[in-house]
N, C-alpha and C positions, 0 to 999 in steps of 0.2 A: 504494499499500499504506500502510495506517495502522499506527502503532506506539503501543502503550499500555504503561505500567509500573503494575502493580497495587500496592497498599499492601504486599504481602508480598514484593515484588521481582520477581515473575514478569513476563516480558515477553511481550505478546501482539502477534503480527503479524496483520493482517487485510487481506485483499484482497477487495473486493466486485466481483462480476461477475454476468453473467446465466446462468451455467452451470446445468444441471439436476443437476449433482453438486457435492459439496463434499469437500475433503480436510482433515482435522483432524489435526494432528500435534503431539505433545508431545515436546519435546527437552530433554535434560539435558546440562550440561557434565560429563559423566562417561563417559570412555572409557579405553582401555588406556594412554594416555600419562599418566594420573594415577595408575596403579597401581604398586606396588612388586613386588618379586620374589615375595612371599608372597601377594599378592592379584591377580596377573596373570591376566586372564580374568574377573574378578568382574563387570565391567560387562556382558560378553557373557552370562554366567550369569544375571544379573538380568533381562537382556532376555528370556531364555527363561522365567524364572519368573513374570514379571508377566502373562504370557498364560494362566497355568495356574489361574486362579481367584482370586476375591475373597471378602470376607465377603458380598457380595450376589449373586455369580454363582459357583456351586460349582465349576465347572471350565472348561477350555479349550472343551469342546464347547458349553456354555451361552453363553459369550462369542461363539464363532463363529456359532451359530444366530441369536443376536440380530442380529448384523451382516448375516448373509447373508439373513435374513428380508426385508431391504429392498434386496437386490441389492448389498450393500456388500462391500468387500474390506479386508483388514487385513494389516499386517505390522510388522516392527520391524527395526532394524539397529543395529550398534555400530561405531564407527570409533575412531581414536586419540583424538579429542577430544570425541566425543559419543555418546549413546545415544538413540534415537528410536523412538516408537511412532506409527503412523498408521492412520487409517481413512478410506476414501473411500466415500461413501454418497450417496444422492439428497439434494438440498438440503433438502427439507422434513423430513428426519430428521436434520438437524444436531444437534439436541438429544440424539439417541440416541448418536451418535458421541462427543459431548462427555461425556455421562454415563458411558459405558463407559470411556473413557480416563481420566477423573478417578477413577473407581472402581478401575481397575487400579493407578494410581499412589498412591492414598491408602489403599486397603484390601486390599492383596495378602495372600494366605495363603501360608505357607511350609511346607506339609505335608512331613514327612520322607520319605514314600514318593515324592512328586513330586520333591523335591530329588534323591533318588537316581536316579530315572528321567532327569531332565534332565542329571545329571552324565554318564550313560551316552550320552545323545544327543550331548553335546558331545565326549566322548571318541571317538565314532565320527567326528564331524566332523574332529577332529584326525588320526585315522588316514587319513581320506580325503585330507587334504592331504599327509600323509607319503607316501602311496601314489601320489600324482600327481606325477610327476617335475617337470613344469613348475611347478606350485604350490610344491613343495618348494624348488625352485631360487630362486623368488621370495622365500620366507621367508629362505633362506640369504643371498641378495643384501642384503636389508634388514639382517640382522645384521652384515654386513661394512660396508656403506655408511654406516649410522647407529650405529655402534659406541657412541657416547656419548650417543645420544638415545633416548628411550623408544619411538619409532616402530620401533626394532630389533626389538621383541618382538611376536609374533602377537597380534592382538586376542582370540582365543579362549583364550589362556593356554597352559599346559603340562599334561601329563598329571598331573604332581605337584600343581600348584596346583588344578586342577579336582577331583581326588580329595579334596583337603583341605577343600573348601567344605562348610559346614553352616550351620544357622540363626544361629550367632553371627557369621557374616560380615556 
């Protein structure tokens, strides 16, 4: 694996192989461990929002169609210490994956209707965890075990914080 540091500080890891597919991932050191009580869940919220359209791609459907046109797949995830977005696509369309990901992180649109829609999606996710006794117990265990560490808080935030998110965040 090769490692490069660009002039702007971005680190690029590159592994060359003969695979017919390529995975491109953009990762940020921004997760729930870096949030405070007022912003808890913001990284996860932004994970949702960046797939919702850019200045060059009007909505999530356009992003998905462009990736899927080449048999690609995409997803994102948020943890305590990072938020990541990835696309897996045929190798000869590496440029498409790179273009889409760079567009998502540099030109996102934060339409108020989509903000409200994604807040509702995340609130449903929170309710699903609360309704699942096994997952809810896991969250409670973290609160007790890691009482003085940020990992005690769920990555997705709380009902109160998610409801408070708007363009100013």
